[in-house]
PyMOL Python script that loads the backbone (N, CA, C, O; Angstrom):
from pymol import cmd

cmd.read_pdbstr("""\
ATOM      1  N   MET A   1       0.880  -1.160   0.036  1.00  0.00           N
ATOM      2  CA  MET A   1       0.021   0.029   0.032  1.00  0.00           C
ATOM      3  C   MET A   1       0.886   1.281  -0.010  1.00  0.00           C
ATOM      4  O   MET A   1       1.941   1.320   0.623  1.00  0.00           O
ATOM      5  N   SER A   2       0.451   2.324  -0.756  1.00  0.00           N
ATOM      6  CA  SER A   2       1.279   3.463  -0.892  1.00  0.00           C
ATOM      7  C   SER A   2       0.699   4.511   0.057  1.00  0.00           C
ATOM      8  O   SER A   2      -0.512   4.721   0.124  1.00  0.00           O
ATOM      9  N   ALA A   3       1.608   5.158   0.785  1.00  0.00           N
ATOM     10  CA  ALA A   3       1.114   6.333   1.635  1.00  0.00           C
ATOM     11  C   ALA A   3       0.873   7.636   0.812  1.00  0.00           C
ATOM     12  O   ALA A   3      -0.019   8.434   1.100  1.00  0.00           O
ATOM     13  N   ASP A   4       1.697   7.787  -0.190  1.00  0.00           N
ATOM     14  CA  ASP A   4       1.575   8.958  -1.165  1.00  0.00           C
ATOM     15  C   ASP A   4       1.582  10.184  -0.458  1.00  0.00           C
ATOM     16  O   ASP A   4       0.818  11.072  -0.835  1.00  0.00           O
ATOM     17  N   ASN A   5       2.419  10.391   0.627  1.00  0.00           N
ATOM     18  CA  ASN A   5       2.396  11.578   1.412  1.00  0.00           C
ATOM     19  C   ASN A   5       3.776  12.114   1.498  1.00  0.00           C
ATOM     20  O   ASN A   5       4.770  11.428   1.258  1.00  0.00           O
ATOM     21  N   GLY A   6       3.807  13.329   1.838  1.00  0.00           N
ATOM     22  CA  GLY A   6       5.181  14.094   2.043  1.00  0.00           C
ATOM     23  C   GLY A   6       4.914  15.411   2.712  1.00  0.00           C
ATOM     24  O   GLY A   6       3.793  15.846   2.975  1.00  0.00           O
ATOM     25  N   ILE A   7       5.992  15.965   2.944  1.00  0.00           N
ATOM     26  CA  ILE A   7       6.039  17.299   3.710  1.00  0.00           C
ATOM     27  C   ILE A   7       6.591  18.185   2.530  1.00  0.00           C
ATOM     28  O   ILE A   7       7.665  17.945   1.979  1.00  0.00           O
ATOM     29  N   TYR A   8       5.718  19.286   2.173  1.00  0.00           N
ATOM     30  CA  TYR A   8       6.041  20.000   0.978  1.00  0.00           C
ATOM     31  C   TYR A   8       6.347  21.478   1.409  1.00  0.00           C
ATOM     32  O   TYR A   8       5.711  22.023   2.312  1.00  0.00           O
ATOM     33  N   ILE A   9       7.316  22.072   0.740  1.00  0.00           N
ATOM     34  CA  ILE A   9       7.622  23.513   0.962  1.00  0.00           C
ATOM     35  C   ILE A   9       7.508  24.199  -0.402  1.00  0.00           C
ATOM     36  O   ILE A   9       7.989  23.715  -1.426  1.00  0.00           O
ATOM     37  N   ALA A  10       6.843  25.352  -0.348  1.00  0.00           N
ATOM     38  CA  ALA A  10       6.548  26.112  -1.643  1.00  0.00           C
ATOM     39  C   ALA A  10       6.681  27.491  -1.301  1.00  0.00           C
ATOM     40  O   ALA A  10       6.271  27.945  -0.233  1.00  0.00           O
ATOM     41  N   LYS A  11       7.301  28.233  -2.270  1.00  0.00           N
ATOM     42  CA  LYS A  11       7.476  29.825  -2.124  1.00  0.00           C
ATOM     43  C   LYS A  11       6.173  30.452  -2.756  1.00  0.00           C
ATOM     44  O   LYS A  11       5.757  30.114  -3.864  1.00  0.00           O
ATOM     45  N   PHE A  12       5.610  31.328  -2.012  1.00  0.00           N
ATOM     46  CA  PHE A  12       4.406  32.045  -2.370  1.00  0.00           C
ATOM     47  C   PHE A  12       4.815  33.528  -2.297  1.00  0.00           C
ATOM     48  O   PHE A  12       5.853  33.847  -1.717  1.00  0.00           O
ATOM     49  N   PRO A  13       3.962  34.493  -2.915  1.00  0.00           N
ATOM     50  CA  PRO A  13       4.352  35.765  -2.728  1.00  0.00           C
ATOM     51  C   PRO A  13       4.373  36.301  -1.249  1.00  0.00           C
ATOM     52  O   PRO A  13       5.137  37.221  -0.958  1.00  0.00           O
ATOM     53  N   ASP A  14       3.596  35.771  -0.373  1.00  0.00           N
ATOM     54  CA  ASP A  14       3.629  36.123   1.065  1.00  0.00           C
ATOM     55  C   ASP A  14       4.689  35.468   1.907  1.00  0.00           C
ATOM     56  O   ASP A  14       4.826  35.803   3.084  1.00  0.00           O
ATOM     57  N   GLY A  15       5.516  34.460   1.295  1.00  0.00           N
ATOM     58  CA  GLY A  15       6.440  33.753   1.990  1.00  0.00           C
ATOM     59  C   GLY A  15       6.547  32.206   1.628  1.00  0.00           C
ATOM     60  O   GLY A  15       5.899  31.756   0.684  1.00  0.00           O
ATOM     61  N   PHE A  16       7.322  31.459   2.347  1.00  0.00           N
ATOM     62  CA  PHE A  16       7.368  30.134   2.142  1.00  0.00           C
ATOM     63  C   PHE A  16       6.386  29.424   3.097  1.00  0.00           C
ATOM     64  O   PHE A  16       6.257  29.785   4.266  1.00  0.00           O
ATOM     65  N   ARG A  17       5.710  28.415   2.561  1.00  0.00           N
ATOM     66  CA  ARG A  17       4.677  27.769   3.199  1.00  0.00           C
ATOM     67  C   ARG A  17       5.015  26.244   3.279  1.00  0.00           C
ATOM     68  O   ARG A  17       5.673  25.731   2.374  1.00  0.00           O
ATOM     69  N   VAL A  18       4.606  25.563   4.273  1.00  0.00           N
ATOM     70  CA  VAL A  18       4.991  24.112   4.511  1.00  0.00           C
ATOM     71  C   VAL A  18       3.645  23.373   4.922  1.00  0.00           C
ATOM     72  O   VAL A  18       2.841  23.857   5.718  1.00  0.00           O
ATOM     73  N   CYS A  19       3.498  22.199   4.316  1.00  0.00           N
ATOM     74  CA  CYS A  19       2.259  21.364   4.542  1.00  0.00           C
ATOM     75  C   CYS A  19       2.695  19.899   4.518  1.00  0.00           C
ATOM     76  O   CYS A  19       3.715  19.558   3.919  1.00  0.00           O
ATOM     77  N   HIS A  20       1.932  19.058   5.158  1.00  0.00           N
ATOM     78  CA  HIS A  20       2.002  17.655   5.295  1.00  0.00           C
ATOM     79  C   HIS A  20       0.754  17.182   4.434  1.00  0.00           C
ATOM     80  O   HIS A  20      -0.369  17.386   4.895  1.00  0.00           O
ATOM     81  N   GLU A  21       0.896  16.583   3.252  1.00  0.00           N
ATOM     82  CA  GLU A  21      -0.142  16.302   2.389  1.00  0.00           C
ATOM     83  C   GLU A  21      -0.034  15.061   1.668  1.00  0.00           C
ATOM     84  O   GLU A  21       1.048  14.473   1.687  1.00  0.00           O
ATOM     85  N   GLN A  22      -1.099  14.540   0.976  1.00  0.00           N
ATOM     86  CA  GLN A  22      -1.084  13.300   0.098  1.00  0.00           C
ATOM     87  C   GLN A  22      -1.461  13.977  -1.272  1.00  0.00           C
ATOM     88  O   GLN A  22      -2.003  15.077  -1.371  1.00  0.00           O
ATOM     89  N   ALA A  23      -1.100  13.168  -2.297  1.00  0.00           N
ATOM     90  CA  ALA A  23      -1.456  13.387  -3.688  1.00  0.00           C
ATOM     91  C   ALA A  23      -1.114  14.968  -4.021  1.00  0.00           C
ATOM     92  O   ALA A  23      -1.988  15.728  -4.437  1.00  0.00           O
ATOM     93  N   ILE A  24       0.056  15.323  -3.827  1.00  0.00           N
ATOM     94  CA  ILE A  24       0.485  16.630  -4.126  1.00  0.00           C
ATOM     95  C   ILE A  24       0.504  17.003  -5.660  1.00  0.00           C
ATOM     96  O   ILE A  24       0.564  18.175  -6.032  1.00  0.00           O
ATOM     97  N   GLU A  25       0.452  15.972  -6.491  1.00  0.00           N
ATOM     98  CA  GLU A  25       0.512  16.260  -7.866  1.00  0.00           C
ATOM     99  C   GLU A  25      -0.888  16.959  -8.320  1.00  0.00           C
ATOM    100  O   GLU A  25      -0.999  17.431  -9.451  1.00  0.00           O
ATOM    101  N   ASN A  26      -1.868  16.995  -7.445  1.00  0.00           N
ATOM    102  CA  ASN A  26      -3.056  17.670  -7.782  1.00  0.00           C
ATOM    103  C   ASN A  26      -2.883  19.142  -7.976  1.00  0.00           C
ATOM    104  O   ASN A  26      -3.721  19.782  -8.612  1.00  0.00           O
ATOM    105  N   VAL A  27      -1.790  19.721  -7.435  1.00  0.00           N
ATOM    106  CA  VAL A  27      -1.616  21.156  -7.535  1.00  0.00           C
ATOM    107  C   VAL A  27      -1.186  21.579  -8.959  1.00  0.00           C
ATOM    108  O   VAL A  27      -1.286  22.749  -9.326  1.00  0.00           O
ATOM    109  N   TRP A  28      -0.697  20.579  -9.763  1.00  0.00           N
ATOM    110  CA  TRP A  28      -0.330  20.668 -11.118  1.00  0.00           C
ATOM    111  C   TRP A  28      -1.458  20.487 -12.057  1.00  0.00           C
ATOM    112  O   TRP A  28      -1.256  20.799 -13.230  1.00  0.00           O
ATOM    113  N   TYR A  29      -2.525  20.065 -11.739  1.00  0.00           N
ATOM    114  CA  TYR A  29      -3.551  19.626 -12.625  1.00  0.00           C
ATOM    115  C   TYR A  29      -4.224  20.720 -13.416  1.00  0.00           C
ATOM    116  O   TYR A  29      -4.540  20.487 -14.583  1.00  0.00           O
ATOM    117  N   HIS A  30      -4.465  21.886 -12.874  1.00  0.00           N
ATOM    118  CA  HIS A  30      -5.063  23.053 -13.418  1.00  0.00           C
ATOM    119  C   HIS A  30      -3.899  24.045 -13.963  1.00  0.00           C
ATOM    120  O   HIS A  30      -2.803  24.118 -13.408  1.00  0.00           O
ATOM    121  N   ARG A  31      -4.222  24.732 -15.008  1.00  0.00           N
ATOM    122  CA  ARG A  31      -3.313  25.796 -15.558  1.00  0.00           C
ATOM    123  C   ARG A  31      -3.081  26.918 -14.430  1.00  0.00           C
ATOM    124  O   ARG A  31      -3.909  27.214 -13.569  1.00  0.00           O
ATOM    125  N   LYS A  32      -1.883  27.454 -14.579  1.00  0.00           N
ATOM    126  CA  LYS A  32      -1.547  28.472 -13.689  1.00  0.00           C
ATOM    127  C   LYS A  32      -2.471  29.695 -13.827  1.00  0.00           C
ATOM    128  O   LYS A  32      -2.865  29.992 -14.955  1.00  0.00           O
ATOM    129  N   GLY A  33      -2.840  30.414 -12.778  1.00  0.00           N
ATOM    130  CA  GLY A  33      -3.692  31.506 -12.833  1.00  0.00           C
ATOM    131  C   GLY A  33      -5.331  31.239 -12.751  1.00  0.00           C
ATOM    132  O   GLY A  33      -6.165  32.107 -12.493  1.00  0.00           O
ATOM    133  N   THR A  34      -5.564  30.028 -12.991  1.00  0.00           N
ATOM    134  CA  THR A  34      -7.031  29.788 -12.986  1.00  0.00           C
ATOM    135  C   THR A  34      -7.627  29.750 -11.662  1.00  0.00           C
ATOM    136  O   THR A  34      -6.923  29.680 -10.654  1.00  0.00           O
ATOM    137  N   LYS A  35      -8.968  29.795 -11.620  1.00  0.00           N
ATOM    138  CA  LYS A  35      -9.676  29.879 -10.169  1.00  0.00           C
ATOM    139  C   LYS A  35      -9.531  28.529  -9.688  1.00  0.00           C
ATOM    140  O   LYS A  35      -9.413  28.386  -8.471  1.00  0.00           O
ATOM    141  N   ALA A  36      -9.518  27.373 -10.536  1.00  0.00           N
ATOM    142  CA  ALA A  36      -9.466  26.088 -10.011  1.00  0.00           C
ATOM    143  C   ALA A  36      -8.090  25.733  -9.321  1.00  0.00           C
ATOM    144  O   ALA A  36      -7.943  25.050  -8.308  1.00  0.00           O
ATOM    145  N   ARG A  37      -7.082  26.363 -10.111  1.00  0.00           N
ATOM    146  CA  ARG A  37      -5.677  26.129  -9.552  1.00  0.00           C
ATOM    147  C   ARG A  37      -5.552  26.815  -8.161  1.00  0.00           C
ATOM    148  O   ARG A  37      -5.017  26.265  -7.199  1.00  0.00           O
ATOM    149  N   LYS A  38      -6.104  28.097  -8.137  1.00  0.00           N
ATOM    150  CA  LYS A  38      -6.019  28.736  -6.799  1.00  0.00           C
ATOM    151  C   LYS A  38      -6.696  28.050  -5.796  1.00  0.00           C
ATOM    152  O   LYS A  38      -6.242  27.982  -4.653  1.00  0.00           O
ATOM    153  N   LYS A  39      -7.796  27.511  -6.147  1.00  0.00           N
ATOM    154  CA  LYS A  39      -8.604  26.648  -5.108  1.00  0.00           C
ATOM    155  C   LYS A  39      -7.854  25.498  -4.570  1.00  0.00           C
ATOM    156  O   LYS A  39      -7.831  25.221  -3.371  1.00  0.00           O
ATOM    157  N   MET A  40      -7.203  24.794  -5.552  1.00  0.00           N
ATOM    158  CA  MET A  40      -6.397  23.621  -5.180  1.00  0.00           C
ATOM    159  C   MET A  40      -5.230  23.953  -4.346  1.00  0.00           C
ATOM    160  O   MET A  40      -4.934  23.211  -3.410  1.00  0.00           O
ATOM    161  N   LEU A  41      -4.449  25.154  -4.646  1.00  0.00           N
ATOM    162  CA  LEU A  41      -3.498  25.562  -3.921  1.00  0.00           C
ATOM    163  C   LEU A  41      -3.863  25.928  -2.450  1.00  0.00           C
ATOM    164  O   LEU A  41      -3.193  25.616  -1.466  1.00  0.00           O
ATOM    165  N   LYS A  42      -4.963  26.598  -2.450  1.00  0.00           N
ATOM    166  CA  LYS A  42      -5.614  27.001  -1.112  1.00  0.00           C
ATOM    167  C   LYS A  42      -5.793  25.764  -0.277  1.00  0.00           C
ATOM    168  O   LYS A  42      -5.422  25.711   0.896  1.00  0.00           O
ATOM    169  N   SER A  43      -6.413  24.701  -0.955  1.00  0.00           N
ATOM    170  CA  SER A  43      -6.773  23.523  -0.125  1.00  0.00           C
ATOM    171  C   SER A  43      -5.491  22.830   0.413  1.00  0.00           C
ATOM    172  O   SER A  43      -5.597  22.164   1.443  1.00  0.00           O
ATOM    173  N   TYR A  44      -4.381  22.928  -0.159  1.00  0.00           N
ATOM    174  CA  TYR A  44      -3.107  22.301   0.183  1.00  0.00           C
ATOM    175  C   TYR A  44      -2.363  23.219   1.172  1.00  0.00           C
ATOM    176  O   TYR A  44      -1.893  22.758   2.212  1.00  0.00           O
ATOM    177  N   PHE A  45      -2.267  24.428   0.866  1.00  0.00           N
ATOM    178  CA  PHE A  45      -1.331  25.438   1.597  1.00  0.00           C
ATOM    179  C   PHE A  45      -2.134  26.557   2.356  1.00  0.00           C
ATOM    180  O   PHE A  45      -1.519  27.390   3.021  1.00  0.00           O
ATOM    181  N   GLY A  46      -3.381  26.579   2.270  1.00  0.00           N
ATOM    182  CA  GLY A  46      -4.088  27.698   2.906  1.00  0.00           C
ATOM    183  C   GLY A  46      -4.069  27.900   4.375  1.00  0.00           C
ATOM    184  O   GLY A  46      -4.164  29.017   4.882  1.00  0.00           O
ATOM    185  N   ASP A  47      -3.938  26.757   5.077  1.00  0.00           N
ATOM    186  CA  ASP A  47      -3.912  26.885   6.633  1.00  0.00           C
ATOM    187  C   ASP A  47      -2.394  26.634   6.996  1.00  0.00           C
ATOM    188  O   ASP A  47      -2.143  26.553   8.198  1.00  0.00           O
ATOM    189  N   SER A  48      -1.409  26.507   6.145  1.00  0.00           N
ATOM    190  CA  SER A  48      -0.042  26.374   6.491  1.00  0.00           C
ATOM    191  C   SER A  48       0.683  27.610   7.112  1.00  0.00           C
ATOM    192  O   SER A  48       0.360  28.770   6.858  1.00  0.00           O
ATOM    193  N   PRO A  49       1.652  27.261   7.913  1.00  0.00           N
ATOM    194  CA  PRO A  49       2.421  28.438   8.464  1.00  0.00           C
ATOM    195  C   PRO A  49       3.179  29.193   7.383  1.00  0.00           C
ATOM    196  O   PRO A  49       3.498  28.592   6.357  1.00  0.00           O
ATOM    197  N   ILE A  50       3.474  30.423   7.545  1.00  0.00           N
ATOM    198  CA  ILE A  50       4.252  31.276   6.602  1.00  0.00           C
ATOM    199  C   ILE A  50       5.506  31.598   7.190  1.00  0.00           C
ATOM    200  O   ILE A  50       5.543  32.034   8.340  1.00  0.00           O
ATOM    201  N   PHE A  51       6.644  31.410   6.446  1.00  0.00           N
ATOM    202  CA  PHE A  51       7.990  31.768   6.969  1.00  0.00           C
ATOM    203  C   PHE A  51       8.715  32.714   5.958  1.00  0.00           C
ATOM    204  O   PHE A  51       8.507  32.564   4.753  1.00  0.00           O
ATOM    205  N   LYS A  52       9.540  33.661   6.406  1.00  0.00           N
ATOM    206  CA  LYS A  52      10.120  34.600   5.714  1.00  0.00           C
ATOM    207  C   LYS A  52      11.205  34.096   4.841  1.00  0.00           C
ATOM    208  O   LYS A  52      11.453  34.566   3.731  1.00  0.00           O
ATOM    209  N   THR A  53      11.849  33.102   5.407  1.00  0.00           N
ATOM    210  CA  THR A  53      13.112  32.475   4.630  1.00  0.00           C
ATOM    211  C   THR A  53      12.797  31.050   4.341  1.00  0.00           C
ATOM    212  O   THR A  53      11.914  30.408   4.911  1.00  0.00           O
ATOM    213  N   LYS A  54      13.561  30.622   3.443  1.00  0.00           N
ATOM    214  CA  LYS A  54      13.626  29.262   2.954  1.00  0.00           C
ATOM    215  C   LYS A  54      14.121  28.320   4.111  1.00  0.00           C
ATOM    216  O   LYS A  54      13.621  27.223   4.360  1.00  0.00           O
ATOM    217  N   GLU A  55      15.143  28.880   4.766  1.00  0.00           N
ATOM    218  CA  GLU A  55      15.882  28.251   5.868  1.00  0.00           C
ATOM    219  C   GLU A  55      14.960  27.890   7.054  1.00  0.00           C
ATOM    220  O   GLU A  55      15.006  26.788   7.599  1.00  0.00           O
ATOM    221  N   LYS A  56      14.129  28.870   7.418  1.00  0.00           N
ATOM    222  CA  LYS A  56      13.190  28.673   8.478  1.00  0.00           C
ATOM    223  C   LYS A  56      12.123  27.596   8.109  1.00  0.00           C
ATOM    224  O   LYS A  56      11.700  26.780   8.928  1.00  0.00           O
ATOM    225  N   ALA A  57      11.711  27.667   6.769  1.00  0.00           N
ATOM    226  CA  ALA A  57      10.671  26.793   6.383  1.00  0.00           C
ATOM    227  C   ALA A  57      11.241  25.334   6.351  1.00  0.00           C
ATOM    228  O   ALA A  57      10.545  24.369   6.668  1.00  0.00           O
ATOM    229  N   ILE A  58      12.479  25.232   5.971  1.00  0.00           N
ATOM    230  CA  ILE A  58      13.178  23.871   6.055  1.00  0.00           C
ATOM    231  C   ILE A  58      13.310  23.358   7.384  1.00  0.00           C
ATOM    232  O   ILE A  58      13.086  22.161   7.563  1.00  0.00           O
ATOM    233  N   PHE A  59      13.652  24.111   8.367  1.00  0.00           N
ATOM    234  CA  PHE A  59      13.835  23.847   9.662  1.00  0.00           C
ATOM    235  C   PHE A  59      12.458  23.360  10.161  1.00  0.00           C
ATOM    236  O   PHE A  59      12.391  22.283  10.754  1.00  0.00           O
ATOM    237  N   TYR A  60      11.315  24.137   9.937  1.00  0.00           N
ATOM    238  CA  TYR A  60      10.091  23.721  10.371  1.00  0.00           C
ATOM    239  C   TYR A  60       9.533  22.428   9.773  1.00  0.00           C
ATOM    240  O   TYR A  60       8.785  21.666  10.386  1.00  0.00           O
ATOM    241  N   ALA A  61       9.961  22.251   8.526  1.00  0.00           N
ATOM    242  CA  ALA A  61       9.591  21.013   7.673  1.00  0.00           C
ATOM    243  C   ALA A  61      10.252  19.827   8.315  1.00  0.00           C
ATOM    244  O   ALA A  61       9.604  18.782   8.372  1.00  0.00           O
ATOM    245  N   HIS A  62      11.442  19.870   8.794  1.00  0.00           N
ATOM    246  CA  HIS A  62      12.193  18.694   9.430  1.00  0.00           C
ATOM    247  C   HIS A  62      11.612  18.496  10.778  1.00  0.00           C
ATOM    248  O   HIS A  62      11.566  17.344  11.209  1.00  0.00           O
ATOM    249  N   LYS A  63      11.144  19.517  11.530  1.00  0.00           N
ATOM    250  CA  LYS A  63      10.462  19.234  12.830  1.00  0.00           C
ATOM    251  C   LYS A  63       9.078  18.576  12.635  1.00  0.00           C
ATOM    252  O   LYS A  63       8.623  17.753  13.429  1.00  0.00           O
ATOM    253  N   LEU A  64       8.464  18.980  11.563  1.00  0.00           N
ATOM    254  CA  LEU A  64       7.158  18.314  11.279  1.00  0.00           C
ATOM    255  C   LEU A  64       7.419  16.856  10.813  1.00  0.00           C
ATOM    256  O   LEU A  64       6.656  15.949  11.145  1.00  0.00           O
ATOM    257  N   GLU A  65       8.505  16.651  10.042  1.00  0.00           N
ATOM    258  CA  GLU A  65       8.842  15.315   9.568  1.00  0.00           C
ATOM    259  C   GLU A  65       9.027  14.340  10.911  1.00  0.00           C
ATOM    260  O   GLU A  65       8.551  13.205  10.921  1.00  0.00           O
ATOM    261  N   GLU A  66       9.663  14.815  11.885  1.00  0.00           N
ATOM    262  CA  GLU A  66       9.876  14.044  13.122  1.00  0.00           C
ATOM    263  C   GLU A  66       8.494  13.797  13.757  1.00  0.00           C
ATOM    264  O   GLU A  66       8.305  12.688  14.255  1.00  0.00           O
ATOM    265  N   LYS A  67       7.592  14.635  13.788  1.00  0.00           N
ATOM    266  CA  LYS A  67       6.175  14.530  14.484  1.00  0.00           C
ATOM    267  C   LYS A  67       5.490  13.424  13.668  1.00  0.00           C
ATOM    268  O   LYS A  67       4.947  12.461  14.211  1.00  0.00           O
ATOM    269  N   VAL A  68       5.541  13.614  12.273  1.00  0.00           N
ATOM    270  CA  VAL A  68       4.812  12.730  11.339  1.00  0.00           C
ATOM    271  C   VAL A  68       5.347  11.322  11.454  1.00  0.00           C
ATOM    272  O   VAL A  68       4.584  10.359  11.533  1.00  0.00           O
ATOM    273  N   LEU A  69       6.489  11.222  11.461  1.00  0.00           N
ATOM    274  CA  LEU A  69       7.069   9.873  11.512  1.00  0.00           C
ATOM    275  C   LEU A  69       6.828   9.172  12.948  1.00  0.00           C
ATOM    276  O   LEU A  69       6.871   7.944  13.023  1.00  0.00           O
ATOM    277  N   SER A  70       6.605   9.872  13.947  1.00  0.00           N
ATOM    278  CA  SER A  70       6.294   9.415  15.230  1.00  0.00           C
ATOM    279  C   SER A  70       4.814   9.076  15.369  1.00  0.00           C
ATOM    280  O   SER A  70       4.396   8.070  15.942  1.00  0.00           O
ATOM    281  N   ASP A  71       4.044  10.035  14.777  1.00  0.00           N
ATOM    282  CA  ASP A  71       2.573   9.947  14.768  1.00  0.00           C
ATOM    283  C   ASP A  71       1.899   8.852  13.911  1.00  0.00           C
ATOM    284  O   ASP A  71       0.915   8.191  14.244  1.00  0.00           O
ATOM    285  N   PHE A  72       2.548   8.773  12.820  1.00  0.00           N
ATOM    286  CA  PHE A  72       1.944   7.934  11.651  1.00  0.00           C
ATOM    287  C   PHE A  72       2.683   6.587  11.399  1.00  0.00           C
ATOM    288  O   PHE A  72       2.695   6.083  10.276  1.00  0.00           O
ATOM    289  N   ASP A  73       3.282   6.033  12.438  1.00  0.00           N
ATOM    290  CA  ASP A  73       4.003   4.699  12.351  1.00  0.00           C
ATOM    291  C   ASP A  73       5.068   4.773  11.362  1.00  0.00           C
ATOM    292  O   ASP A  73       5.268   3.794  10.644  1.00  0.00           O
ATOM    293  N   GLY A  74       5.779   5.836  11.243  1.00  0.00           N
ATOM    294  CA  GLY A  74       7.032   5.902  10.406  1.00  0.00           C
ATOM    295  C   GLY A  74       6.654   6.014   8.746  1.00  0.00           C
ATOM    296  O   GLY A  74       7.466   5.666   7.889  1.00  0.00           O
ATOM    297  N   ILE A  75       5.473   6.484   8.460  1.00  0.00           N
ATOM    298  CA  ILE A  75       5.170   6.403   7.001  1.00  0.00           C
ATOM    299  C   ILE A  75       5.243   7.874   6.561  1.00  0.00           C
ATOM    300  O   ILE A  75       4.388   8.659   6.969  1.00  0.00           O
ATOM    301  N   LEU A  76       6.306   8.309   5.680  1.00  0.00           N
ATOM    302  CA  LEU A  76       6.454   9.502   4.989  1.00  0.00           C
ATOM    303  C   LEU A  76       7.050   9.134   3.743  1.00  0.00           C
ATOM    304  O   LEU A  76       8.274   9.149   3.612  1.00  0.00           O
ATOM    305  N   GLU A  77       6.241   8.787   2.775  1.00  0.00           N
ATOM    306  CA  GLU A  77       6.699   8.239   1.390  1.00  0.00           C
ATOM    307  C   GLU A  77       7.694   9.123   0.622  1.00  0.00           C
ATOM    308  O   GLU A  77       8.658   8.632   0.036  1.00  0.00           O
ATOM    309  N   TYR A  78       7.422  10.497   0.642  1.00  0.00           N
ATOM    310  CA  TYR A  78       8.166  11.265  -0.192  1.00  0.00           C
ATOM    311  C   TYR A  78       9.107  12.202   0.592  1.00  0.00           C
ATOM    312  O   TYR A  78       9.825  12.975  -0.042  1.00  0.00           O
ATOM    313  N   GLY A  79       9.138  12.173   1.903  1.00  0.00           N
ATOM    314  CA  GLY A  79      10.005  12.958   2.769  1.00  0.00           C
ATOM    315  C   GLY A  79       9.609  14.382   2.624  1.00  0.00           C
ATOM    316  O   GLY A  79       8.482  14.758   2.302  1.00  0.00           O
ATOM    317  N   VAL A  80      10.733  15.222   2.916  1.00  0.00           N
ATOM    318  CA  VAL A  80      10.578  16.660   2.713  1.00  0.00           C
ATOM    319  C   VAL A  80      10.993  17.228   1.381  1.00  0.00           C
ATOM    320  O   VAL A  80      12.145  17.034   0.993  1.00  0.00           O
ATOM    321  N   CYS A  81      10.122  17.929   0.636  1.00  0.00           N
ATOM    322  CA  CYS A  81      10.438  18.252  -0.791  1.00  0.00           C
ATOM    323  C   CYS A  81      10.118  19.816  -1.057  1.00  0.00           C
ATOM    324  O   CYS A  81       9.105  20.364  -0.623  1.00  0.00           O
ATOM    325  N   TYR A  82      10.999  20.387  -1.736  1.00  0.00           N
ATOM    326  CA  TYR A  82      10.779  21.771  -2.092  1.00  0.00           C
ATOM    327  C   TYR A  82      10.208  21.853  -3.596  1.00  0.00           C
ATOM    328  O   TYR A  82      10.838  21.429  -4.564  1.00  0.00           O
ATOM    329  N   LEU A  83       8.999  22.420  -3.667  1.00  0.00           N
ATOM    330  CA  LEU A  83       8.254  22.312  -4.912  1.00  0.00           C
ATOM    331  C   LEU A  83       8.478  23.509  -5.798  1.00  0.00           C
ATOM    332  O   LEU A  83       8.036  23.456  -6.946  1.00  0.00           O
ATOM    333  N   GLY A  84       9.105  24.560  -5.396  1.00  0.00           N
ATOM    334  CA  GLY A  84       9.298  25.830  -6.163  1.00  0.00           C
ATOM    335  C   GLY A  84       8.456  26.990  -5.950  1.00  0.00           C
ATOM    336  O   GLY A  84       7.942  27.189  -4.849  1.00  0.00           O
ATOM    337  N   GLU A  85       8.289  27.736  -6.896  1.00  0.00           N
ATOM    338  CA  GLU A  85       7.459  29.064  -6.599  1.00  0.00           C
ATOM    339  C   GLU A  85       5.989  28.876  -7.242  1.00  0.00           C
ATOM    340  O   GLU A  85       5.726  28.221  -8.251  1.00  0.00           O
ATOM    341  N   TYR A  86       5.147  29.553  -6.478  1.00  0.00           N
ATOM    342  CA  TYR A  86       3.814  29.500  -6.994  1.00  0.00           C
ATOM    343  C   TYR A  86       3.169  30.913  -6.984  1.00  0.00           C
ATOM    344  O   TYR A  86       3.705  31.808  -6.331  1.00  0.00           O
ATOM    345  N   GLU A  87       1.979  31.147  -7.724  1.00  0.00           N
ATOM    346  CA  GLU A  87       1.294  32.424  -7.503  1.00  0.00           C
ATOM    347  C   GLU A  87       0.367  32.362  -6.246  1.00  0.00           C
ATOM    348  O   GLU A  87       0.083  31.333  -5.633  1.00  0.00           O
ATOM    349  N   SER A  88      -0.035  33.557  -5.975  1.00  0.00           N
ATOM    350  CA  SER A  88      -0.819  33.765  -4.802  1.00  0.00           C
ATOM    351  C   SER A  88      -2.264  33.069  -4.997  1.00  0.00           C
ATOM    352  O   SER A  88      -2.836  33.170  -6.083  1.00  0.00           O
ATOM    353  N   PHE A  89      -2.822  32.381  -3.954  1.00  0.00           N
ATOM    354  CA  PHE A  89      -4.125  31.751  -4.100  1.00  0.00           C
ATOM    355  C   PHE A  89      -5.157  32.567  -3.334  1.00  0.00           C
ATOM    356  O   PHE A  89      -6.336  32.214  -3.300  1.00  0.00           O
ATOM    357  N   ILE A  90      -4.727  33.618  -2.743  1.00  0.00           N
ATOM    358  CA  ILE A  90      -5.611  34.601  -1.834  1.00  0.00           C
ATOM    359  C   ILE A  90      -6.384  35.455  -2.684  1.00  0.00           C
ATOM    360  O   ILE A  90      -7.140  36.294  -2.194  1.00  0.00           O
TER     361      ILE A  90
END
""", "prot")
cmd.dss("prot")
cmd.show_as("cartoon", "prot")
cmd.util.cbc("prot")
cmd.orient("prot")
């Protein structure tokens, strides 16, 4: 069975955001700038913390990784990944 989960870091106009999600490929399904894509980005990153620097986001992501691995019986299929830059979803 596949967990299909990971901890993802992405840069947005308001800063770097970090989330723990499954099926991250859904954020690439819709074309950039469309309402559907903004809705998808918001569903993945909308409630995530915002960091001013990539380094602080990475530090937080690895702390989250420790928590996920202890809470979910050690299943984190894709580890910590940096996804790149995205447009605002707000």
